[in-house]
KEKESE-655959 format. One line per 10 residues: number of its first residue (from 1); their letters; for each residue x, y, z of N, C-alpha, C. Coordinates in steps of 0.05 Angstrom, whole numbers. Atoms other than C-alpha are relative to their C-alpha. Layout:
<recs>
NUM> a> X,Y,Z,X,Y,Z,X,Y,Z; ... $
</recs>
This chain:
<recs>
1> maarilhrlr> 1,-27,10,-4244,635,5597,22,5,-20; -23,-4,19,-4175,636,5565,-4,-16,-25; 5,17,24,-4196,579,5519,-20,13,-18; 20,-13,16,-4257,619,5497,12,23,-15; -13,-23,13,-4215,681,5482,18,-10,-23; -17,11,21,-4165,639,5442,-16,-9,-24; 17,10,22,-4221,608,5401,-11,23,-16; 10,-23,15,-4250,677,5384,22,13,-17; -22,-12,14,-4181,702,5364,6,-16,-26; -4,17,24,-4171,643,5316,-22,4,-21 $
11> halageggre> 22,-4,19,-4240,653,5286,3,27,-15; -3,-27,12,-4225,728,5274,22,-1,-21; -22,1,19,-4159,713,5241,-8,-15,-26; 9,15,23,-4191,661,5196,-18,16,-18; 18,-17,15,-4245,710,5174,15,21,-16; -16,-20,15,-4194,763,5155,15,-13,-23; -14,14,22,-4155,712,5113,-19,-6,-23; 19,6,21,-4218,692,5074,-7,24,-15; 7,-24,14,-4235,764,5060,23,9,-19; -23,-7,16,-4164,776,5034,1,-17,-26 $
21> eracggseae> 0,18,24,-4169,715,4988,-22,8,-20; 21,-9,18,-4236,739,4961,7,25,-14; -8,-26,12,-4207,808,4950,20,-5,-22; -20,6,21,-4148,778,4912,-14,-12,-24; 14,12,22,-4195,736,4870,-16,20,-16; 14,-21,14,-4237,797,4854,18,17,-17; -18,-16,16,-4177,836,4831,9,-15,-25; -8,16,23,-4156,779,4786,-22,0,-21; 23,0,18,-4226,777,4756,-2,26,-15; 1,-26,13,-4222,851,4742,22,3,-21 $
31> dfpesseled> -22,-2,19,-4154,844,4709,-5,-17,-25; 4,18,23,-4178,786,4664,-30,-5,-2; 29,4,3,-4252,795,4648,-6,-22,-20; 9,22,18,-4292,742,4609,4,8,-29; -2,-9,28,-4292,784,4545,29,-2,-9; -28,2,7,-4216,786,4547,8,-28,-6; -7,27,5,-4211,711,4551,-11,-9,-28; 11,7,26,-4256,704,4490,16,12,-23; -15,-13,20,-4216,754,4451,27,-14,-4; -25,14,3,-4151,718,4466,-3,-26,-14 $
41> dteglstrls> 4,25,12,-4180,652,4446,-7,3,-30; 6,-5,28,-4207,681,4381,25,6,-16; -25,-6,14,-4138,708,4363,15,-26,-4; -14,26,3,-4108,639,4376,-13,-17,-21; 14,16,19,-4162,606,4334,6,10,-28; -6,-10,27,-4150,652,4275,28,-7,-9; -28,8,7,-4076,638,4278,1,-29,-8; 0,28,7,-4089,563,4278,-13,-5,-27; 14,3,25,-4137,569,4220,18,7,-24; -18,-8,21,-4087,607,4178,22,-20,-4 $
51> gtlsftshee> -20,20,3,-4035,554,4192,-10,-26,-11; 11,25,9,-4082,497,4177,-6,0,-30; 10,-2,27,-4109,521,4110,21,10,-20; -20,-10,18,-4044,547,4081,14,-24,-14; -13,21,15,-4007,507,4027,30,0,8; -27,0,-10,-3943,493,4065,13,-26,-6; -15,25,5,-3888,443,4052,-2,-19,23; 2,18,-23,-3896,416,4122,-25,-18,-2; 25,16,3,-3967,393,4107,4,-21,-21; -5,19,21,-3944,360,4043,18,-22,10 $
61> eeeeeeedga> -18,21,-10,-3888,324,4081,-16,-19,18; 16,18,-16,-3940,297,4130,-15,-20,-17; 14,17,18,-3980,270,4072,18,-21,-12; -19,19,12,-3919,237,4041,8,-21,21; -6,19,-20,-3902,205,4108,-23,-20,4; 23,18,-3,-3972,177,4112,-1,-20,-24; 0,17,23,-3968,150,4041,22,-20,0; -23,18,-1,-3901,118,4055,-4,-22,21; 5,23,-18,-3934,72,4106,6,6,29; -6,-6,-28,-3927,109,4172,-20,-13,19 $
71> gdklgeppqp> 19,14,-17,-3988,72,4196,-21,17,12; 20,-17,-11,-4028,133,4216,-23,3,-19; 23,-4,16,-4098,142,4192,-1,29,-9; 3,-27,10,-4119,204,4153,-11,18,21; 9,-18,-20,-4125,262,4200,8,-7,28; -7,9,-27,-4098,223,4260,25,16,8; -22,-17,-9,-4051,268,4300,24,-17,7; -24,15,-9,-3979,246,4315,0,-4,30; -1,6,-28,-3963,216,4382,15,23,15; -13,-21,-14,-3945,269,4434,26,-8,12 $
81> tgtaagaedg> -27,5,-12,-3874,274,4461,5,22,20; -10,-20,-20,-3840,309,4519,-22,9,19; 19,-12,-19,-3882,356,4561,-28,-3,-10; 28,2,11,-3941,351,4514,-12,-27,8; 11,26,-8,-3948,277,4530,-9,0,29; 8,-1,-28,-3949,291,4604,-25,17,4; 23,-17,-3,-4000,346,4595,-25,-15,-8; 24,15,9,-4047,299,4558,-10,-18,22; 8,18,-21,-4047,249,4615,-2,13,27; -1,-13,-26,-4039,300,4670,-22,19,5 $
91> ewgpaaerpg> 20,-18,-11,-4074,362,4692,-20,9,-21; 19,-11,20,-4106,381,4625,-20,-21,-8; 20,20,7,-4142,314,4615,2,-7,-30; 0,8,28,-4161,289,4544,7,22,-18; -8,-20,20,-4138,324,4481,-23,19,-6; 23,-17,8,-4209,349,4467,-5,21,21; 6,-19,-21,-4210,387,4534,24,19,4; -23,-18,-4,-4142,420,4527,-6,27,-11; 4,-27,11,-4142,496,4517,16,2,-26; -14,-5,26,-4122,521,4448,-15,-12,-23 $
101> gslltrqlqe> 17,10,22,-4174,482,4408,15,-19,-19; -15,17,17,-4126,428,4382,-19,-20,-15; 19,18,14,-4186,382,4366,-12,13,-24; 11,-14,23,-4216,435,4322,20,2,-23; -21,-1,20,-4150,443,4286,2,-26,-15; -2,26,14,-4146,368,4272,-24,-5,-18; 24,4,16,-4218,367,4247,2,16,-26; -3,-17,24,-4203,424,4199,21,-12,-19; -20,12,16,-4140,389,4175,-11,-25,-15; 12,24,13,-4179,325,4162,-19,7,-22 $
111> lwkksrgslv> 19,-9,21,-4234,361,4124,15,11,-24; -16,-11,22,-4181,398,4083,12,-22,-17; -12,21,15,-4145,334,4064,-21,-16,-16; 21,14,15,-4211,301,4044,-9,16,-23; 10,-17,22,-4231,361,4002,20,0,-23; -20,0,21,-4165,357,3964,-2,-25,-18; 4,24,16,-4184,287,3940,-25,0,-15; 26,-1,14,-4252,309,3914,-2,26,-16; -1,-24,16,-4232,365,3867,-17,-4,-25; 15,1,25,-4269,382,3803,17,-14,-21 $
121> pqrllfevts> -16,14,20,-4247,336,3746,13,19,-19; -15,-17,18,-4196,364,3699,-13,1,-27; 11,-3,27,-4218,391,3632,24,2,-19; -21,-2,21,-4178,386,3568,-7,24,-17; 3,-25,16,-4169,453,3533,16,-2,-26; -13,0,26,-4151,463,3460,5,30,-7; -8,-28,5,-4113,527,3445,17,2,-25; -16,-6,24,-4089,551,3377,21,21,8; -21,-18,-9,-4022,582,3395,13,15,-22; -12,-14,22,-3999,601,3326,-12,-10,-26 $
131> asvvserssk> 10,7,26,-4019,601,3253,19,13,-21; -20,-9,20,-3971,607,3194,-10,-7,-28; 7,5,28,-3982,613,3120,23,-14,-14; -20,17,13,-3945,558,3082,-5,1,-30; 1,-1,30,-3930,566,3008,17,-22,-11; -14,21,14,-3911,505,2968,-1,4,-29; -1,-4,29,-3901,494,2894,-27,5,-12; 26,-1,13,-3973,483,2876,-23,7,19; 21,-5,-19,-4011,502,2939,9,21,21; -4,-19,-21,-4017,553,2994,-21,-4,21 $
141> yvlytiylir> 19,6,-21,-4049,540,3061,9,11,27; -7,-9,-27,-4051,560,3135,3,-24,18; -5,22,-19,-4021,513,3186,-4,10,28; 7,-8,-27,-4051,519,3255,13,-19,20; -13,15,-22,-4012,496,3317,-19,0,24; 19,3,-22,-4058,470,3372,14,-14,23; -10,12,-25,-4036,455,3444,-23,-13,15; 19,13,-17,-4074,405,3487,9,5,29; -7,-9,-27,-4075,433,3558,-20,-11,20; 17,9,-22,-4102,401,3621,-3,22,20 $
151> sgrfdkapaa> 5,-22,-19,-4135,453,3665,8,-9,28; -7,6,-27,-4108,457,3735,27,-14,3; -25,14,-1,-4042,424,3718,21,15,-17; -22,-11,16,-3974,447,3693,15,-23,-13; -14,21,15,-3945,403,3639,27,11,-9; -27,-9,7,-3870,408,3631,4,1,-30; -3,1,29,-3872,388,3558,-28,1,-13; 27,-3,12,-3930,408,3513,-7,-23,-19; 11,18,20,-3973,362,3471,-12,16,-22; 8,-18,21,-3981,396,3404,-4,-14,-26 $
161> iarrysdfer> 4,10,27,-4007,383,3335,0,24,-19; 1,-20,21,-4003,422,3270,-18,-10,-22; 20,9,19,-4064,417,3224,-8,24,-18; 11,-20,18,-4091,454,3164,-30,-2,-3; 29,-1,2,-4162,471,3145,-11,-26,-11; 10,24,12,-4170,409,3102,0,-24,19; 0,21,-20,-4152,364,3161,-24,3,18; 24,-4,-16,-4207,395,3203,-25,-7,-16; 23,6,17,-4255,390,3145,-4,-30,-3; 2,29,3,-4240,316,3136,-11,-12,26 $
171> lnrrlrcrfg> 11,9,-26,-4252,304,3211,-29,6,2; 28,-8,-2,-4317,342,3208,-18,-18,-18; 16,16,19,-4341,302,3148,-3,-29,10; 1,28,-10,-4323,234,3178,-18,-3,25; 16,1,-25,-4356,249,3245,-30,5,-7; 28,-4,8,-4420,275,3211,-12,-25,-13; 10,25,12,-4425,210,3172,-7,-21,22; 4,20,-21,-4421,169,3236,-18,9,23; 15,-11,-23,-4452,214,3289,-17,23,-9; 16,-21,11,-4504,252,3251,-16,16,20 $
181> cdmagiafpr> 17,-14,-20,-4550,268,3310,18,17,19; -17,-15,-18,-4493,288,3357,13,24,-13; -14,-21,14,-4460,331,3304,-19,22,-10; 19,-19,11,-4524,368,3286,3,28,12; -3,-26,-12,-4512,424,3336,28,11,2; -28,-8,-1,-4437,431,3325,6,16,-25; -6,-18,23,-4416,489,3281,29,-5,-10; -26,2,12,-4358,486,3233,4,24,-19; -5,-23,17,-4326,546,3198,-2,-7,-30; 4,5,29,-4346,551,3124,26,5,-15 $
191> krlrrnftae> -23,-5,18,-4296,548,3068,-5,24,-16; 3,-25,14,-4284,614,3034,15,-1,-26; -14,-1,26,-4265,628,2962,21,22,0; -18,-22,-1,-4230,693,2978,7,7,29; -9,-11,-25,-4192,727,3035,4,-22,21; -6,21,-19,-4171,661,3066,26,5,16; -26,-4,-13,-4103,688,3086,3,27,14; -1,-25,-15,-4122,753,3119,2,-6,30; -3,4,-29,-4106,763,3193,-27,-4,13; 26,2,-12,-4180,771,3209,-12,-28,-4 $
201> tiakrsrafe> 10,27,6,-4200,705,3175,15,-21,16; -16,19,-15,-4143,667,3208,-7,1,29; 7,-3,-29,-4161,695,3277,-27,-12,5; 26,11,-4,-4234,677,3269,0,-30,-2; -1,29,3,-4219,607,3245,15,-13,24; -14,11,-23,-4170,596,3302,-19,-3,24; 19,2,-21,-4224,611,3353,-22,-21,-6; 20,20,8,-4274,569,3314,10,-28,3; -12,27,-3,-4227,509,3313,2,-8,29; -1,6,-29,-4217,514,3388,-27,-8,11 $
211> qflshlhsia> 27,7,-9,-4292,514,3400,-9,-26,-12; 8,25,14,-4302,458,3349,12,-24,15; -12,23,-14,-4252,411,3384,-10,-3,28; 10,1,-27,-4277,429,3453,-28,-12,1; 28,11,2,-4349,414,3432,1,-30,-5; -2,28,6,-4328,347,3402,9,-16,25; -10,14,-24,-4289,328,3465,-20,-2,22; 20,1,-21,-4349,342,3509,-20,-22,-4; 19,21,6,-4389,286,3476,16,-27,3; -15,24,-7,-4367,218,3504,4,-19,-24 $
221> eirrspefle> -1,19,23,-4383,176,3442,20,10,-21; -19,-11,20,-4344,223,3396,28,1,12; -26,-2,-13,-4287,232,3446,15,-27,-1; -13,26,0,-4274,157,3446,1,-13,-28; 1,12,27,-4283,146,3371,28,0,-13; -26,0,14,-4223,126,3327,3,24,-18; -3,-23,18,-4238,183,3279,10,24,16; -9,-23,-16,-4230,235,3334,28,-4,11; -26,5,-12,-4170,203,3368,23,0,-21; -21,2,20,-4131,189,3304,6,27,-13 $
231> ffflqdlqaa> -5,-27,9,-4139,261,3283,23,13,14; -21,-13,-17,-4091,279,3339,27,-14,-3; -26,12,-3,-4037,226,3340,7,-20,-23; -7,19,21,-4041,181,3277,23,11,-17; -22,-12,17,-3997,229,3236,27,-2,14; -25,3,-15,-3945,229,3291,10,-28,0; -8,28,0,-3945,153,3295,12,-8,-27; -10,6,27,-3936,147,3220,27,12,-5; -26,-13,3,-3880,198,3219,22,-13,16; -20,12,-18,-3845,166,3278,8,-27,-10 $
241> qrltctgmyr> -7,27,11,-3849,97,3246,18,3,-24; -18,-4,23,-3818,123,3181,28,8,9; -26,-8,-10,-3762,157,3219,15,-23,13; -13,23,-13,-3748,94,3259,10,-20,-21; -8,19,22,-3746,51,3195,25,10,-14; -23,-11,14,-3694,98,3165,24,4,18; -23,-2,-18,-3650,97,3227,4,28,12; -2,-27,-12,-3664,170,3248,-12,-1,28; 12,6,-26,-3674,151,3320,-4,25,17; 4,-24,-16,-3664,219,3352,-25,16,-9 $
251> ealatwanay> 24,-14,10,-3716,252,3307,-25,-17,6; 23,17,-5,-3762,192,3315,-8,1,30; 5,0,-29,-3755,195,3391,-18,24,7; 16,-23,-6,-3783,266,3393,-28,-3,-9; 27,4,11,-3842,246,3350,-15,-20,16; 13,19,-17,-3857,184,3391,-8,13,27; 6,-13,-25,-3854,227,3454,-24,18,-1; 24,-18,4,-3904,277,3427,-25,-17,-2; 23,18,2,-3951,220,3408,-7,-12,27; 5,9,-28,-3943,193,3479,-16,21,16 $
261> rlqdrlgvcg> 13,-21,-16,-3963,260,3509,-29,5,-11; 26,-4,11,-4022,267,3461,-20,-21,10; 17,22,-10,-4050,199,3481,-5,2,30; 3,-4,-29,-4038,215,3554,-21,21,5; 20,-22,-4,-4078,280,3549,-28,-10,-7; 26,9,9,-4134,245,3512,-11,-24,16; 8,21,-17,-4137,189,3563,-3,-27,-13; 2,25,14,-4124,130,3517,27,-16,5; -26,13,-6,-4063,100,3553,-2,-30,2; 2,29,-1,-4089,29,3549,-6,-13,-27 $
271> sgrflltlag> 6,10,27,-4099,22,3474,24,-13,-13; -22,12,15,-4059,-16,3423,19,20,-12; -18,-22,11,-4033,49,3393,19,9,22; -18,-9,-22,-4005,68,3461,22,-21,5; -20,21,-2,-3969,1,3467,21,2,-22; -19,-4,22,-3939,13,3399,18,25,5; -16,-24,-7,-3917,82,3422,21,-6,21; -20,9,-20,-3883,51,3483,22,-17,-13; -20,16,15,-3848,2,3436,19,19,-15; -17,-19,15,-3823,60,3393,19,15,19 $
281> lavchqelde> -18,-14,-19,-3796,97,3454,21,-18,11; -20,19,-10,-3762,35,3481,22,-6,-21; -19,7,22,-3730,18,3413,19,23,-5; -17,-23,5,-3705,89,3401,20,6,22; -18,-4,-22,-3676,97,3470,22,-22,1; -20,22,0,-3642,29,3464,21,5,-22; -18,-6,22,-3612,48,3396,18,23,6; -16,-23,-8,-3587,113,3426,16,-5,25; -15,8,-23,-3555,74,3483,-9,13,26; 12,-11,-24,-3602,104,3534,-17,-23,13 $
291> lceahsfceq> 12,26,-8,-3616,37,3568,-19,3,23; 18,-3,-23,-3648,61,3633,-28,10,-9; 25,-10,11,-3701,100,3594,-15,-22,-15; 13,22,15,-3714,40,3548,-11,-20,19; 10,19,-20,-3721,-6,3608,-25,10,14; 24,-12,-13,-3771,42,3640,-25,-3,-17; 23,2,18,-3816,42,3579,-9,-29,-4; 7,29,0,-3813,-34,3575,-16,-8,24; 15,7,-25,-3835,-39,3647,-28,12,-1; 27,-12,2,-3893,9,3634,-18,-17,-18 $
301> alqlleaqgs> 16,16,18,-3916,-33,3575,-8,-27,13; 7,26,-13,-3912,-98,3616,-21,3,21; 21,-5,-20,-3954,-67,3670,-28,2,-13; 25,-1,15,-4008,-52,3618,-8,-27,-10; 5,27,11,-4002,-123,3591,-5,-20,22; 2,18,-23,-4007,-153,3661,-26,-15,0; 26,12,-2,-4081,-166,3657,-8,-15,-25; 7,14,25,-4080,-193,3586,15,-27,-1; -12,26,2,-4068,-267,3576,19,-3,-23; -17,2,23,-4038,-260,3507,-2,26,-16 $
311> hpllgpflqa> -1,-24,17,-4017,-202,3462,24,-3,-19; -23,4,18,-3973,-200,3400,26,14,9; -24,-14,-9,-3926,-151,3435,10,-10,27; -8,9,-27,-3922,-189,3501,28,-14,-1; -26,14,2,-3865,-236,3480,23,19,-7; -21,-19,6,-3823,-181,3446,7,19,23; -5,-18,-22,-3832,-135,3506,15,-15,23; -14,16,-21,-3811,-191,3555,29,-5,-7; -28,5,8,-3749,-208,3515,16,26,2; -15,-25,-2,-3729,-135,3510,4,8,30 $
321> hvhlawkvgk> -3,-7,-29,-3742,-125,3585,21,-16,13; -21,17,-12,-3699,-184,3605,27,9,-9; -26,-8,10,-3642,-161,3561,8,27,13; -7,-27,-11,-3646,-88,3586,4,-2,30; -3,3,-29,-3654,-109,3659,28,-11,6; -27,11,-4,-3590,-150,3653,21,22,-5; -19,-21,7,-3554,-90,3621,2,21,22; 0,-21,-20,-3575,-40,3675,0,-10,28; -2,11,-27,-3572,-87,3734,-26,0,15; 26,1,-13,-3646,-91,3749,-10,-29,3 $
331> dkrrsearlq> 11,27,-5,-3688,-150,3773,-15,-9,-25; 13,10,24,-3710,-193,3714,-13,-27,5; 11,27,-6,-3736,-255,3749,-29,-3,-8; 29,2,7,-3810,-239,3739,-4,-2,-30; 2,1,29,-3801,-227,3665,10,-27,-10; -9,26,9,-3761,-291,3658,-21,-22,6; 21,20,-6,-3817,-330,3693,-23,2,-20; 21,-3,19,-3868,-301,3646,8,-10,-28; -10,11,26,-3825,-318,3586,-1,-31,0; 2,30,-2,-3821,-390,3611,-28,-10,-3 $
341> dlreagpplq> 28,7,3,-3896,-392,3615,-9,1,-29; 6,-2,29,-3900,-368,3543,12,-23,-16; -13,23,15,-3851,-422,3520,-17,-25,3; 15,25,-5,-3894,-476,3552,-28,1,-13; 28,-2,10,-3960,-448,3525,-1,4,-30; 2,-7,28,-3942,-427,3454,24,-9,-16; -22,7,18,-3893,-431,3396,27,9,11; -26,-8,-10,-3818,-424,3407,5,30,-4; -4,-29,1,-3796,-353,3422,20,7,-22; -18,-6,21,-3742,-359,3369,-14,8,-25 $
351> qqptlkecli> 15,-7,24,-3796,-353,3316,-15,26,3; 14,-26,-4,-3825,-289,3346,19,23,-8; -16,-23,8,-3802,-222,3319,9,16,24; -10,-18,-21,-3762,-173,3361,-19,24,2; 16,-23,-4,-3793,-110,3388,3,20,-23; -5,-18,22,-3761,-69,3333,-13,-10,-26; 13,11,24,-3786,-116,3279,-31,4,1; 29,-5,-3,-3857,-111,3307,-7,29,-6; 5,-28,4,-3852,-36,3307,1,8,-30; -2,-8,28,-3830,-32,3235,-22,-12,-17 $
361> keple> 20,13,16,-3880,-82,3208,-29,7,6; 28,-6,-9,-3941,-55,3245,-12,20,-21; 13,-19,19,-3989,-24,3193,-14,22,15; 12,-23,-12,-4011,46,3211,-15,15,-22; 16,-12,21,-4068,69,3167,-23,16,12 $
</recs>
């Protein structure tokens, strides 16, 4: 009898405890309904999205660390440390099941990094920034200054040319002789007998020249033609060569540098003209006792000549690079080895001209 009463008492106490636990659980459910959990998670997601898609220096530092050989794949998260590492292997389970949507954040970061590598190709813009009337002894003309601008990029130093109407007319005539079909739909401003120097005429021609150059550059065959390319940088190369021959190295250096920027904008950094430009920059910097800059341009030229078995400027560039590397304390063993190969394969290097002699003797027509 006593045992039966004790059993009933235990059963009653256990039932009251279960009801209290269910009551507590119900109150917690009322305090934190399902809609509230969704709202809180949405707020956290919006915060993570804004942090993921913003252009912050932290994100750029992560990319630099990956490029420097950190060994992590694109979009792969860093290894967890401290309490986060314990949470991953502990009560929260895998990273994909942890609250806070960290997997979604990583996916968005990976998509964002991939999209940054597939941007729209840059366009080259031609902008007439100024036009001035020049009066000489027997002539009067308008000189137009045109900047070559790459869309989507900020260039510290501009690439500029100054041309008159007759220069554009000569380019138009040469291109129509060679590319008659492609030039059929390209308009060119007519020559006028009167009112050539009014503000209205100059403004209209400025816009027409911008459209003319943009239209020419949009056609691949014309864009790569010598007639089109030399319109931009041949005059600078000729002027820089004359200044170098007369020993005006500081003035020549500025002209060589502008020719370098023009060829860079036009995408012809592997041509013979570009190698000559690098030679001019190296020679002028060396003559001005700016040896580190001269060494840098020699290295750039040798990188372009790496794939070529022989080139008239290869020996002079190698000799200049070895000399400059010794002066500035850089490694010259590779250039010395290539020089040795040239000695074994060709005529003695003593008979080859120096880089400056090649620069002066190069015909530019």
